[in-house]
Z-matrix of the N, CA and C atoms (Angstrom, degrees):
N
C 1 1.472
C 2 1.521 1 109.24
N 3 1.324 2 117.10 1 134.07
C 4 1.454 3 120.69 2 -178.29
C 5 1.516 4 110.82 3 -78.03
N 6 1.309 5 115.06 4 151.68
C 7 1.467 6 122.32 5 178.09
C 8 1.515 7 108.11 6 -98.02
N 9 1.350 8 120.04 7 112.76
C 10 1.460 9 121.10 8 -176.57
C 11 1.509 10 112.81 9 -62.24
N 12 1.363 11 117.41 10 -31.22
C 13 1.459 12 118.11 11 179.30
C 14 1.523 13 110.78 12 -70.78
N 15 1.350 14 115.88 13 -39.58
C 16 1.464 15 118.69 14 178.60
C 17 1.526 16 110.10 15 -61.02
N 18 1.325 17 116.21 16 -38.86
C 19 1.460 18 119.75 17 178.85
C 20 1.525 19 111.45 18 -70.54
N 21 1.356 20 116.45 19 -18.29
C 22 1.455 21 119.80 20 -176.11
C 23 1.521 22 113.66 21 -87.83
N 24 1.349 23 118.00 22 3.86
C 25 1.449 24 119.75 23 -178.89
C 26 1.520 25 110.83 24 -82.21
N 27 1.352 26 118.24 25 121.98
C 28 1.460 27 120.48 26 178.12
C 29 1.524 28 110.75 27 -75.42
N 30 1.344 29 115.88 28 162.61
C 31 1.452 30 120.08 29 179.91
C 32 1.522 31 111.07 30 -69.63
N 33 1.307 32 119.23 31 -27.67
C 34 1.449 33 122.51 32 178.00
C 35 1.525 34 108.52 33 -141.97
N 36 1.349 35 117.86 34 159.79
C 37 1.468 36 120.33 35 -177.46
C 38 1.530 37 111.84 36 -57.02
N 39 1.315 38 115.01 37 140.76
C 40 1.465 39 120.16 38 179.39
C 41 1.525 40 109.94 39 -74.35
N 42 1.323 41 117.61 40 151.46
C 43 1.464 42 120.52 41 176.31
C 44 1.530 43 111.52 42 -58.98
N 45 1.320 44 115.74 43 152.66
C 46 1.462 45 121.88 44 -178.65
C 47 1.521 46 111.41 45 -56.28
N 48 1.333 47 117.33 46 -40.51
C 49 1.464 48 120.71 47 -178.46
C 50 1.531 49 111.17 48 -63.91
N 51 1.334 50 116.56 49 -36.50
C 52 1.466 51 120.28 50 178.80
C 53 1.525 52 109.96 51 -65.84
N 54 1.326 53 117.01 52 -45.84
C 55 1.460 54 120.83 53 -179.90
C 56 1.529 55 110.66 54 -62.03
N 57 1.323 56 116.97 55 -38.61
C 58 1.472 57 120.21 56 177.65
C 59 1.519 58 110.94 57 -60.85
N 60 1.339 59 116.52 58 -41.19
C 61 1.463 60 119.53 59 179.36
C 62 1.518 61 111.29 60 -72.35
N 63 1.333 62 118.09 61 -33.58
C 64 1.465 63 120.30 62 176.87
C 65 1.526 64 109.70 63 -60.50
N 66 1.329 65 117.22 64 -39.66
C 67 1.470 66 120.23 65 176.19
C 68 1.526 67 110.83 66 -60.49
N 69 1.331 68 116.66 67 -40.38
C 70 1.467 69 120.40 68 178.27
C 71 1.525 70 110.89 69 -66.04
N 72 1.335 71 116.50 70 -42.68
C 73 1.465 72 119.99 71 178.55
C 74 1.526 73 110.48 72 -59.60
N 75 1.324 74 115.94 73 -44.28
C 76 1.458 75 120.10 74 -177.90
C 77 1.522 76 111.47 75 -62.15
N 78 1.300 77 117.41 76 -46.00
C 79 1.469 78 120.04 77 -179.48
C 80 1.522 79 111.32 78 -63.19
N 81 1.330 80 116.28 79 -38.65
C 82 1.457 81 119.54 80 179.36
C 83 1.522 82 110.77 81 -68.81
N 84 1.309 83 116.90 82 -40.68
C 85 1.471 84 120.50 83 178.67
C 86 1.524 85 111.21 84 -64.45
N 87 1.333 86 116.83 85 -40.77
C 88 1.460 87 120.39 86 178.49
C 89 1.524 88 110.80 87 -64.06
N 90 1.327 89 116.20 88 -37.83
C 91 1.455 90 120.29 89 177.52
C 92 1.527 91 110.91 90 -66.09
N 93 1.324 92 116.88 91 -42.63
C 94 1.464 93 120.92 92 178.16
C 95 1.526 94 111.04 93 -64.04
N 96 1.319 95 116.81 94 -39.22
C 97 1.459 96 120.63 95 179.42
C 98 1.528 97 111.00 96 -62.54
N 99 1.333 98 116.58 97 -38.79
C 100 1.463 99 119.85 98 178.90
C 101 1.519 100 111.98 99 -61.29
N 102 1.331 101 115.59 100 -27.40
C 103 1.465 102 119.91 101 179.71
C 104 1.527 103 112.20 102 -96.01
N 105 1.329 104 116.72 103 11.31
C 106 1.452 105 120.50 104 172.03
C 107 1.511 106 116.35 105 88.88
N 108 1.328 107 119.15 106 7.51
C 109 1.468 108 120.62 107 178.99
C 110 1.524 109 110.24 108 -72.61
N 111 1.317 110 116.44 109 144.00
C 112 1.463 111 122.20 110 -176.68
C 113 1.528 112 112.94 111 -108.15
N 114 1.328 113 116.68 112 -37.39
C 115 1.464 114 120.40 113 -177.97
C 116 1.524 115 109.44 114 -134.99
N 117 1.333 116 115.34 115 163.42
C 118 1.454 117 120.49 116 176.62
C 119 1.523 118 108.21 117 -156.28
N 120 1.317 119 116.77 118 146.34
C 121 1.460 120 121.09 119 177.47
C 122 1.524 121 109.41 120 -93.93
N 123 1.322 122 116.05 121 165.28
C 124 1.457 123 120.20 122 178.46
C 125 1.524 124 111.28 123 -63.42
N 126 1.329 125 117.03 124 -35.84
C 127 1.466 126 119.64 125 179.72
C 128 1.522 127 111.02 126 -69.10
N 129 1.325 128 117.55 127 -38.07
C 130 1.466 129 120.50 128 177.85
C 131 1.524 130 110.99 129 -67.38
N 132 1.329 131 116.77 130 -44.21
C 133 1.460 132 120.32 131 179.77
C 134 1.520 133 110.56 132 -64.75
N 135 1.327 134 116.32 133 -43.40
C 136 1.456 135 119.71 134 178.97
C 137 1.515 136 112.33 135 -64.01
N 138 1.333 137 116.60 136 -40.00
C 139 1.458 138 120.88 137 -179.37
C 140 1.528 139 111.64 138 -61.53
N 141 1.314 140 116.71 139 -37.52
C 142 1.464 141 121.12 140 -179.98
C 143 1.522 142 112.13 141 -66.47
N 144 1.329 143 116.09 142 -24.23
C 145 1.461 144 120.47 143 -175.24
C 146 1.525 145 113.22 144 -113.29
N 147 1.311 146 117.10 145 1.32
C 148 1.459 147 119.78 146 -178.60
C 149 1.517 148 112.73 147 72.47
N 150 1.338 149 116.80 148 31.71
C 151 1.465 150 122.85 149 -179.23
C 152 1.531 151 108.05 150 -123.20
N 153 1.330 152 118.08 151 137.94
C 154 1.467 153 118.74 152 -177.84
C 155 1.529 154 110.49 153 -71.94
N 156 1.329 155 115.06 154 153.66
C 157 1.464 156 120.47 155 -173.74
C 158 1.521 157 112.92 156 -62.93
N 159 1.335 158 116.90 157 -32.40
C 160 1.465 159 119.55 158 179.20
C 161 1.529 160 110.52 159 -63.62
N 162 1.322 161 116.62 160 -37.58
C 163 1.461 162 120.49 161 179.29
C 164 1.529 163 110.94 162 -67.51
N 165 1.332 164 116.26 163 -40.30
C 166 1.467 165 120.32 164 177.56
C 167 1.518 166 109.95 165 -59.79
N 168 1.314 167 117.10 166 -48.59
C 169 1.470 168 120.80 167 -178.63
C 170 1.526 169 111.00 168 -63.14
N 171 1.325 170 116.38 169 -41.43
C 172 1.464 171 120.68 170 -179.87
C 173 1.525 172 110.91 171 -64.10
N 174 1.336 173 116.50 172 -43.38
C 175 1.465 174 120.30 173 -179.69
C 176 1.526 175 111.32 174 -61.60
N 177 1.322 176 116.53 175 -48.33
C 178 1.458 177 120.20 176 -176.81
C 179 1.534 178 111.48 177 -70.84
N 180 1.327 179 116.00 178 -33.29
C 181 1.462 180 120.02 179 179.41
C 182 1.525 181 111.34 180 -66.82
N 183 1.323 182 116.74 181 -18.68
C 184 1.456 183 120.33 182 177.19
C 185 1.529 184 110.75 183 -61.19
N 186 1.333 185 117.00 184 -25.42
C 187 1.455 186 121.83 185 -175.59
C 188 1.526 187 113.37 186 -108.78
N 189 1.320 188 117.11 187 -17.06
C 190 1.446 189 118.33 188 178.48
C 191 1.516 190 111.98 189 155.57
N 192 1.332 191 118.06 190 168.87
C 193 1.473 192 121.92 191 178.67
C 194 1.528 193 110.26 192 -85.80
N 195 1.323 194 116.96 193 99.03
C 196 1.459 195 120.64 194 -175.21
C 197 1.524 196 114.16 195 -103.80
N 198 1.318 197 117.46 196 -14.37
C 199 1.459 198 120.22 197 -176.52
C 200 1.522 199 112.22 198 -79.85
N 201 1.344 200 115.13 199 159.09
C 202 1.461 201 121.83 200 177.59
C 203 1.534 202 107.97 201 -121.54
N 204 1.334 203 117.92 202 125.12
C 205 1.472 204 120.76 203 -179.09
C 206 1.527 205 111.75 204 -54.01
N 207 1.312 206 115.99 205 130.72
C 208 1.458 207 121.66 206 178.00
C 209 1.522 208 114.20 207 78.57
N 210 1.321 209 116.83 208 -6.59
C 211 1.467 210 120.17 209 -178.03
C 212 1.522 211 111.49 210 -119.24
N 213 1.330 212 116.49 211 -41.19
C 214 1.456 213 120.43 212 -174.28
C 215 1.519 214 109.38 213 99.88
N 216 1.298 215 116.31 214 -135.21
C 217 1.464 216 121.10 215 -178.99
C 218 1.525 217 110.27 216 -108.72
N 219 1.314 218 116.01 217 133.32
C 220 1.460 219 121.21 218 173.48
C 221 1.530 220 107.75 219 -79.04
N 222 1.331 221 117.15 220 113.96
C 223 1.461 222 120.94 221 -173.59
C 224 1.524 223 111.56 222 -60.90
N 225 1.322 224 116.43 223 -45.10
C 226 1.463 225 120.05 224 -178.58
C 227 1.526 226 111.51 225 -63.14
N 228 1.297 227 116.92 226 -30.36
C 229 1.460 228 122.04 227 -179.66
C 230 1.519 229 111.46 228 -80.12
N 231 1.343 230 116.49 229 -38.74
C 232 1.462 231 121.19 230 -172.98
C 233 1.529 232 112.72 231 -77.58
N 234 1.329 233 118.12 232 -33.46
C 235 1.464 234 120.48 233 -176.65
C 236 1.526 235 112.54 234 -57.20
N 237 1.343 236 120.27 235 -52.35
C 238 1.467 237 118.35 236 -179.78
C 239 1.520 238 113.49 237 -64.83
N 240 1.327 239 117.29 238 -28.75
C 241 1.458 240 120.14 239 177.40
C 242 1.526 241 109.90 240 -66.24
N 243 1.332 242 117.09 241 -45.45
C 244 1.467 243 120.48 242 179.87
C 245 1.519 244 111.13 243 -67.29
N 246 1.331 245 116.52 244 -36.70
C 247 1.465 246 119.42 245 176.60
C 248 1.538 247 110.25 246 -62.70
N 249 1.327 248 116.21 247 -38.87
C 250 1.457 249 119.84 248 177.41
C 251 1.517 250 111.99 249 -66.81
N 252 1.330 251 117.18 250 -40.51
C 253 1.461 252 121.19 251 178.25
C 254 1.517 253 110.48 252 -60.43
N 255 1.323 254 116.92 253 -42.64
C 256 1.465 255 121.86 254 -178.10
C 257 1.523 256 112.65 255 -79.61
N 258 1.326 257 117.09 256 -11.55
C 259 1.449 258 120.32 257 178.73
C 260 1.508 259 114.53 258 81.10
N 261 1.338 260 117.27 259 19.47
C 262 1.467 261 119.65 260 -179.38
C 263 1.528 262 111.20 261 -107.44
N 264 1.329 263 114.45 262 25.68
C 265 1.460 264 120.45 263 173.83
C 266 1.526 265 109.81 264 -96.86
N 267 1.322 266 116.25 265 17.51
C 268 1.464 267 122.77 266 -178.20
C 269 1.526 268 108.49 267 -147.34
N 270 1.328 269 117.07 268 175.32
C 271 1.461 270 122.18 269 178.32
C 272 1.525 271 109.16 270 -96.35
N 273 1.326 272 116.10 271 130.63
C 274 1.458 273 122.62 272 175.36
C 275 1.529 274 108.47 273 -108.12
N 276 1.322 275 115.66 274 113.45
C 277 1.463 276 120.47 275 179.06
C 278 1.526 277 108.88 276 -75.87
N 279 1.335 278 115.15 277 122.49
C 280 1.460 279 121.03 278 -167.70
C 281 1.521 280 111.97 279 -126.18
N 282 1.320 281 116.39 280 141.52
C 283 1.459 282 122.58 281 173.95
C 284 1.523 283 109.07 282 -106.40
N 285 1.311 284 116.65 283 141.36
C 286 1.463 285 122.29 284 174.03
C 287 1.521 286 107.23 285 -108.79
N 288 1.329 287 116.14 286 119.85
C 289 1.462 288 121.46 287 -176.60
C 290 1.524 289 108.98 288 -112.90
N 291 1.318 290 116.02 289 112.76
C 292 1.464 291 121.85 290 -178.64
C 293 1.513 292 110.60 291 111.77
N 294 1.351 293 116.59 292 104.45
C 295 1.466 294 120.75 293 -176.47
C 296 1.519 295 111.46 294 -105.09
N 297 1.333 296 115.93 295 46.91
C 298 1.457 297 120.58 296 171.76
C 299 1.516 298 109.56 297 -81.93
N 300 1.327 299 116.15 298 -163.42
C 301 1.469 300 120.06 299 -177.94
C 302 1.527 301 111.72 300 -59.92
N 303 1.336 302 117.11 301 -45.17
C 304 1.463 303 120.34 302 -178.63
C 305 1.516 304 110.54 303 -67.24
N 306 1.331 305 117.13 304 -43.01
C 307 1.452 306 120.17 305 -179.84
C 308 1.518 307 112.28 306 -60.11
N 309 1.334 308 116.26 307 -44.06
C 310 1.467 309 119.54 308 -179.78
C 311 1.521 310 110.95 309 -67.38
N 312 1.347 311 116.85 310 -35.01
C 313 1.469 312 119.97 311 177.93
C 314 1.523 313 110.76 312 -65.54
N 315 1.329 314 117.09 313 -42.40
C 316 1.459 315 120.75 314 179.15
C 317 1.524 316 111.05 315 -65.67
N 318 1.318 317 116.20 316 -34.90
C 319 1.460 318 119.94 317 179.54
C 320 1.523 319 111.36 318 -64.39
N 321 1.324 320 116.15 319 -29.66
C 322 1.470 321 120.02 320 -180.00
C 323 1.526 322 112.44 321 -83.32
N 324 1.316 323 117.01 322 -10.16
C 325 1.463 324 120.47 323 -177.55
C 326 1.528 325 109.86 324 -70.36
N 327 1.316 326 116.62 325 119.84
C 328 1.461 327 121.43 326 -174.93
C 329 1.529 328 113.15 327 -80.99
N 330 1.308 329 116.74 328 -12.54
C 331 1.462 330 119.36 329 -176.23
C 332 1.512 331 114.32 330 -70.18
N 333 1.337 332 117.63 331 -22.96
C 334 1.462 333 119.72 332 -178.11
C 335 1.524 334 111.78 333 -60.09
N 336 1.315 335 116.35 334 -51.83
C 337 1.462 336 120.16 335 -174.98
C 338 1.528 337 111.01 336 -62.53
N 339 1.339 338 116.82 337 -37.64
C 340 1.455 339 119.95 338 -179.46
C 341 1.516 340 113.03 339 -66.10
N 342 1.339 341 117.90 340 -18.38
C 343 1.461 342 121.81 341 178.53
C 344 1.520 343 111.66 342 -104.68
N 345 1.340 344 117.06 343 9.45
C 346 1.456 345 120.06 344 175.38
C 347 1.516 346 115.34 345 96.38
N 348 1.345 347 117.79 346 3.94
C 349 1.458 348 120.29 347 -178.02
C 350 1.529 349 109.18 348 -101.68
N 351 1.324 350 116.28 349 111.32
C 352 1.455 351 122.01 350 -175.21
C 353 1.528 352 109.27 351 -109.31
N 354 1.328 353 116.24 352 108.82
C 355 1.462 354 120.38 353 176.79
C 356 1.526 355 107.34 354 -75.66
N 357 1.335 356 116.06 355 115.51
C 358 1.461 357 119.91 356 -174.30
C 359 1.526 358 113.03 357 -118.06
N 360 1.342 359 117.65 358 -3.44
C 361 1.460 360 119.49 359 -179.78
C 362 1.527 361 109.78 360 -153.55
N 363 1.344 362 115.49 361 143.85
C 364 1.457 363 122.47 362 -179.56
C 365 1.528 364 109.27 363 -121.08
N 366 1.340 365 115.73 364 144.70
C 367 1.464 366 120.30 365 -178.64
C 368 1.523 367 110.65 366 -140.11
N 369 1.329 368 114.99 367 146.90
C 370 1.460 369 120.73 368 175.93
C 371 1.527 370 107.93 369 -158.38
N 372 1.335 371 115.57 370 166.28
C 373 1.470 372 120.53 371 177.89
C 374 1.518 373 111.96 372 -106.64
N 375 1.336 374 117.33 373 -10.01
C 376 1.463 375 121.45 374 -178.20
C 377 1.530 376 109.70 375 -76.31
N 378 1.343 377 117.87 376 117.57
C 379 1.475 378 119.93 377 -179.60
C 380 1.529 379 113.19 378 -56.40
N 381 1.341 380 116.94 379 -28.84
C 382 1.462 381 120.47 380 -179.53
C 383 1.534 382 111.78 381 -70.80
N 384 1.336 383 117.05 382 -25.81
C 385 1.465 384 121.00 383 -178.48
C 386 1.520 385 112.66 384 -92.41
N 387 1.327 386 116.31 385 -28.27
C 388 1.465 387 119.93 386 -179.21
C 389 1.524 388 109.27 387 -63.75
N 390 1.323 389 115.08 388 128.40
C 391 1.453 390 120.57 389 -177.83
C 392 1.515 391 113.82 390 98.02
N 393 1.336 392 116.61 391 -16.45
C 394 1.465 393 119.92 392 176.05
C 395 1.528 394 109.54 393 -67.80
N 396 1.326 395 115.85 394 161.91
C 397 1.457 396 121.33 395 177.84
C 398 1.519 397 110.02 396 -118.08
N 399 1.308 398 116.44 397 129.01
C 400 1.457 399 123.22 398 176.93
C 401 1.522 400 107.94 399 -132.85
N 402 1.325 401 116.18 400 128.83
C 403 1.469 402 121.59 401 179.31
C 404 1.526 403 111.70 402 51.80
N 405 1.331 404 116.28 403 35.39
C 406 1.451 405 120.68 404 178.35
C 407 1.517 406 115.25 405 80.37
N 408 1.332 407 117.25 406 5.23
C 409 1.465 408 121.58 407 -178.87
C 410 1.524 409 109.93 408 -114.97
N 411 1.313 410 116.23 409 138.88
C 412 1.458 411 121.64 410 178.60
C 413 1.523 412 109.87 411 -88.66
N 414 1.320 413 116.57 412 137.07
C 415 1.461 414 121.35 413 -179.75
C 416 1.528 415 109.40 414 -77.68
N 417 1.329 416 116.03 415 123.10
C 418 1.459 417 122.09 416 177.64
C 419 1.524 418 110.27 417 -93.61
N 420 1.316 419 115.48 418 156.57
C 421 1.454 420 120.27 419 168.66
C 422 1.524 421 108.68 420 -66.78
N 423 1.320 422 116.66 421 143.37
C 424 1.463 423 120.37 422 179.91
C 425 1.529 424 110.93 423 -58.73
N 426 1.313 425 117.40 424 -29.33
C 427 1.458 426 120.95 425 179.57
C 428 1.531 427 112.11 426 -62.42
N 429 1.322 428 116.42 427 -20.76
C 430 1.462 429 120.72 428 -179.82
C 431 1.525 430 112.92 429 -85.14
N 432 1.324 431 117.19 430 -2.93
C 433 1.466 432 120.05 431 -175.37
C 434 1.531 433 113.32 432 -54.19
N 435 1.330 434 120.36 433 -47.73
C 436 1.476 435 118.70 434 -179.20
C 437 1.526 436 112.80 435 -58.41
N 438 1.328 437 116.45 436 -42.50
C 439 1.462 438 119.99 437 -177.64
C 440 1.521 439 111.69 438 -69.52
N 441 1.336 440 116.43 439 -48.18
C 442 1.460 441 121.02 440 -177.39
C 443 1.525 442 110.36 441 -66.37
N 444 1.327 443 117.50 442 -41.43
C 445 1.471 444 121.02 443 -179.84
C 446 1.524 445 110.60 444 -60.66
N 447 1.333 446 116.58 445 -40.57
C 448 1.464 447 120.02 446 179.38
C 449 1.524 448 111.35 447 -69.30
N 450 1.334 449 116.60 448 -40.63
C 451 1.467 450 120.52 449 -178.63
C 452 1.519 451 112.19 450 -66.50
N 453 1.339 452 116.75 451 -39.99
C 454 1.460 453 121.07 452 -174.48
C 455 1.534 454 113.43 453 -95.86
N 456 1.313 455 117.45 454 -9.58
C 457 1.457 456 119.76 455 -178.68
C 458 1.521 457 112.76 456 70.62
N 459 1.324 458 116.59 457 41.26
C 460 1.459 459 121.20 458 -177.99
C 461 1.531 460 109.89 459 -69.72
N 462 1.329 461 115.93 460 132.81
C 463 1.463 462 121.69 461 -176.20
C 464 1.527 463 112.98 462 -108.23
N 465 1.345 464 116.56 463 -33.76
C 466 1.460 465 121.42 464 -175.34
C 467 1.522 466 110.38 465 -124.78
N 468 1.329 467 116.04 466 157.28
C 469 1.465 468 120.89 467 175.59
C 470 1.521 469 109.41 468 -136.33
N 471 1.321 470 115.12 469 139.11
C 472 1.469 471 122.43 470 172.34
C 473 1.519 472 106.87 471 -104.88
N 474 1.333 473 116.94 472 122.08
C 475 1.455 474 121.40 473 -178.58
C 476 1.520 475 110.37 474 -103.49
N 477 1.332 476 116.21 475 118.68
C 478 1.469 477 121.88 476 172.90
C 479 1.521 478 107.10 477 -126.99
N 480 1.317 479 114.56 478 63.40
C 481 1.460 480 121.88 479 -175.52
C 482 1.526 481 109.57 480 -118.37
N 483 1.343 482 118.41 481 163.62
C 484 1.466 483 120.19 482 177.56
C 485 1.527 484 111.64 483 -60.32
N 486 1.328 485 115.45 484 149.85
C 487 1.460 486 121.05 485 -175.99
C 488 1.524 487 112.53 486 -56.95
N 489 1.336 488 117.17 487 -37.05
C 490 1.458 489 120.29 488 -173.69
C 491 1.537 490 113.73 489 -69.69
N 492 1.323 491 117.50 490 -16.54
C 493 1.471 492 119.57 491 179.56
C 494 1.524 493 112.12 492 -114.04
N 495 1.324 494 117.60 493 -0.25
C 496 1.464 495 121.22 494 -173.72
C 497 1.519 496 112.49 495 -59.25
N 498 1.338 497 117.91 496 -43.52
C 499 1.460 498 119.99 497 -178.66
C 500 1.528 499 111.64 498 -64.30
N 501 1.325 500 116.85 499 -43.42
C 502 1.464 501 120.13 500 -179.92
C 503 1.524 502 110.86 501 -64.21
N 504 1.335 503 117.18 502 -39.77
C 505 1.459 504 120.83 503 179.10
C 506 1.531 505 110.03 504 -66.82
N 507 1.328 506 116.36 505 -41.85
C 508 1.468 507 120.12 506 178.17
C 509 1.526 508 111.21 507 -62.42
N 510 1.333 509 116.53 508 -41.18
C 511 1.461 510 120.40 509 178.49
C 512 1.529 511 110.64 510 -61.00
N 513 1.338 512 116.32 511 -42.18
C 514 1.463 513 120.38 512 178.85
C 515 1.527 514 110.42 513 -64.47
N 516 1.327 515 116.48 514 -40.51
C 517 1.468 516 120.32 515 178.88
C 518 1.520 517 110.87 516 -60.84
N 519 1.324 518 116.52 517 -41.24
C 520 1.461 519 120.50 518 -178.69
C 521 1.522 520 110.83 519 -66.56
N 522 1.341 521 117.00 520 -44.89
C 523 1.466 522 119.48 521 179.25
C 524 1.522 523 111.45 522 -68.04
N 525 1.339 524 116.55 523 -15.97
C 526 1.465 525 121.14 524 177.23
C 527 1.517 526 112.06 525 -86.78
N 528 1.334 527 116.69 526 0.39
C 529 1.452 528 120.74 527 176.45
C 530 1.513 529 115.24 528 94.79
N 531 1.330 530 117.25 529 6.78
C 532 1.465 531 120.62 530 179.75
C 533 1.527 532 109.64 531 -75.53
N 534 1.330 533 115.40 532 135.23
C 535 1.464 534 121.19 533 -170.18
C 536 1.529 535 114.45 534 -98.21
N 537 1.325 536 117.15 535 -19.04
C 538 1.460 537 120.03 536 -177.63
C 539 1.509 538 110.85 537 -147.60
N 540 1.348 539 116.41 538 144.27
C 541 1.459 540 121.77 539 -176.72
C 542 1.520 541 110.16 540 -129.32
N 543 1.341 542 115.46 541 129.62
C 544 1.462 543 122.05 542 169.63
C 545 1.516 544 106.12 543 -101.73
N 546 1.324 545 116.67 544 111.52
C 547 1.461 546 121.92 545 -170.81
C 548 1.520 547 111.56 546 -104.68
N 549 1.329 548 116.16 547 115.42
C 550 1.461 549 121.35 548 175.24
C 551 1.524 550 111.98 549 -97.63
N 552 1.314 551 118.07 550 -4.65
C 553 1.461 552 120.62 551 179.18
C 554 1.527 553 109.28 552 -71.75
N 555 1.336 554 117.88 553 136.28
C 556 1.468 555 120.35 554 -179.07
C 557 1.523 556 111.75 555 -77.64
N 558 1.335 557 115.10 556 61.78
C 559 1.461 558 120.60 557 -179.37
C 560 1.519 559 108.96 558 -152.26
N 561 1.336 560 117.73 559 139.80
C 562 1.470 561 119.97 560 176.71
C 563 1.518 562 110.12 561 -71.43
N 564 1.322 563 116.89 562 143.58
C 565 1.448 564 121.86 563 179.00
C 566 1.523 565 110.33 564 -112.86
N 567 1.299 566 115.75 565 139.19
C 568 1.466 567 121.77 566 177.19
C 569 1.518 568 107.94 567 -104.02
N 570 1.324 569 116.61 568 102.45
C 571 1.453 570 121.84 569 -174.13
C 572 1.523 571 110.58 570 -120.70
N 573 1.322 572 117.85 571 154.96
C 574 1.474 573 120.01 572 176.10
C 575 1.519 574 110.52 573 -66.51
N 576 1.316 575 116.07 574 156.08
C 577 1.458 576 121.17 575 -177.73
C 578 1.515 577 112.41 576 -62.35
N 579 1.308 578 117.04 577 -21.39
C 580 1.461 579 120.62 578 -178.78
C 581 1.532 580 112.86 579 -77.24
N 582 1.333 581 117.18 580 -8.74
C 583 1.465 582 121.31 581 179.58
C 584 1.526 583 109.55 582 -108.16
N 585 1.325 584 116.49 583 125.26
C 586 1.463 585 121.17 584 178.90
C 587 1.526 586 109.27 585 -77.67
N 588 1.330 587 116.37 586 139.88
C 589 1.462 588 121.37 587 -178.40
C 590 1.521 589 110.35 588 -136.47
N 591 1.330 590 115.23 589 131.89
C 592 1.458 591 121.99 590 169.19
C 593 1.518 592 106.87 591 -129.10
N 594 1.325 593 116.33 592 125.24
C 595 1.464 594 120.82 593 -179.13
C 596 1.515 595 110.52 594 -108.80
N 597 1.326 596 115.53 595 138.81
C 598 1.461 597 122.08 596 178.67
C 599 1.528 598 107.39 597 -124.90
N 600 1.330 599 116.31 598 107.48
C 601 1.464 600 121.46 599 177.46
C 602 1.523 601 107.50 600 -104.84
N 603 1.318 602 117.08 601 103.07
C 604 1.460 603 121.08 602 -174.43
C 605 1.523 604 112.21 603 -63.40
N 606 1.328 605 117.44 604 -36.01
C 607 1.462 606 119.82 605 178.92
C 608 1.521 607 111.05 606 -64.51
N 609 1.334 608 115.87 607 -41.90
C 610 1.466 609 119.67 608 178.84
C 611 1.522 610 110.86 609 -63.87
N 612 1.336 611 116.69 610 -39.50
C 613 1.458 612 119.77 611 178.52
C 614 1.527 613 111.26 612 -62.53
N 615 1.327 614 116.62 613 -40.37
C 616 1.460 615 120.21 614 178.31
C 617 1.521 616 111.01 615 -67.81
N 618 1.325 617 117.11 616 -36.56
C 619 1.465 618 120.14 617 176.62
C 620 1.524 619 110.36 618 -62.09
N 621 1.323 620 116.68 619 -42.36
C 622 1.460 621 120.22 620 178.45
C 623 1.523 622 111.34 621 -65.58
N 624 1.333 623 116.15 622 -36.36
C 625 1.458 624 120.28 623 176.62
C 626 1.524 625 110.41 624 -64.69
N 627 1.326 626 116.22 625 -44.92
C 628 1.463 627 120.17 626 178.79
C 629 1.527 628 111.23 627 -60.02
N 630 1.329 629 116.22 628 -40.92
C 631 1.462 630 120.11 629 179.03
C 632 1.524 631 111.12 630 -62.60
N 633 1.336 632 116.00 631 -42.80
C 634 1.466 633 119.17 632 179.77
C 635 1.520 634 111.40 633 -63.40
N 636 1.330 635 116.80 634 -39.72
C 637 1.467 636 120.09 635 178.24
C 638 1.520 637 110.31 636 -64.29
N 639 1.327 638 116.37 637 -43.83
C 640 1.462 639 120.18 638 -179.53
C 641 1.520 640 111.58 639 -62.03
N 642 1.333 641 116.52 640 -45.45
C 643 1.463 642 119.51 641 -177.35
C 644 1.521 643 111.77 642 -72.27
N 645 1.347 644 116.77 643 -31.80
C 646 1.464 645 119.65 644 179.99
C 647 1.521 646 111.75 645 -71.16
N 648 1.309 647 116.32 646 -28.69
C 649 1.470 648 120.76 647 -176.34
C 650 1.520 649 111.30 648 -121.95
N 651 1.318 650 115.83 649 32.19
C 652 1.469 651 120.19 650 -175.48
C 653 1.519 652 112.32 651 -56.84
N 654 1.314 653 116.45 652 -37.68
C 655 1.455 654 119.24 653 -177.78
C 656 1.522 655 114.00 654 -79.23
N 657 1.339 656 116.68 655 -8.89
C 658 1.449 657 119.31 656 -176.97
C 659 1.519 658 113.44 657 -107.10
N 660 1.339 659 117.44 658 -8.66
C 661 1.456 660 120.48 659 -175.83
C 662 1.526 661 109.59 660 -88.64
N 663 1.333 662 118.70 661 123.55
C 664 1.477 663 120.82 662 -179.81
C 665 1.515 664 110.36 663 -68.65
N 666 1.316 665 118.64 664 149.03
C 667 1.458 666 121.50 665 178.96
C 668 1.528 667 110.46 666 -65.48
N 669 1.332 668 115.49 667 157.55
C 670 1.470 669 120.26 668 177.38
C 671 1.516 670 109.22 669 -69.63
N 672 1.300 671 115.33 670 139.92
C 673 1.460 672 118.99 671 179.06
C 674 1.532 673 110.60 672 -93.70
């Protein structure tokens, strides 16, 4: 019997934009499944997301032939394939570094576990926070990261630290064996190619949102007085 996920592996990594859309497809398919839908066409899926059907077919074809002539895509069949492509068909042991306001908010976010990301260790440099308990986890000193990461098999790290220390913290995470970093610090990180990095700058995202609002309503916004 063939393994659909094995057949879904592309010869080279997909472009970032394709992976972003695959995440959107997966969420939409999961939502449709909850409402009892069994199949969907590329035009229907694209219409729900504001993406043309040709783009949907091209994106999915990057990983394999999943459609069925006259039927479209079998939702129950496609969901686990997309989860496998995105790597969320398994548990990712994750460390959260930085227990400030943003760090504590992310720790309370329930969506991580449902997508396979299990925060299993907390770290900070503030002596007042070390030893505290949040969500059933004790805050470790950052100096303990190499030991704890090795003991628990931590693979990913979420950084919510000040910009001025982000690079040093990332370097420590890498030497501790962590393979991927989600960086919320408003600072660029210089990492080796062997370490995966995704940066989220909330201020930049808001700036882009403001720009879109301005351009969308350019004719309706009164001039500054």
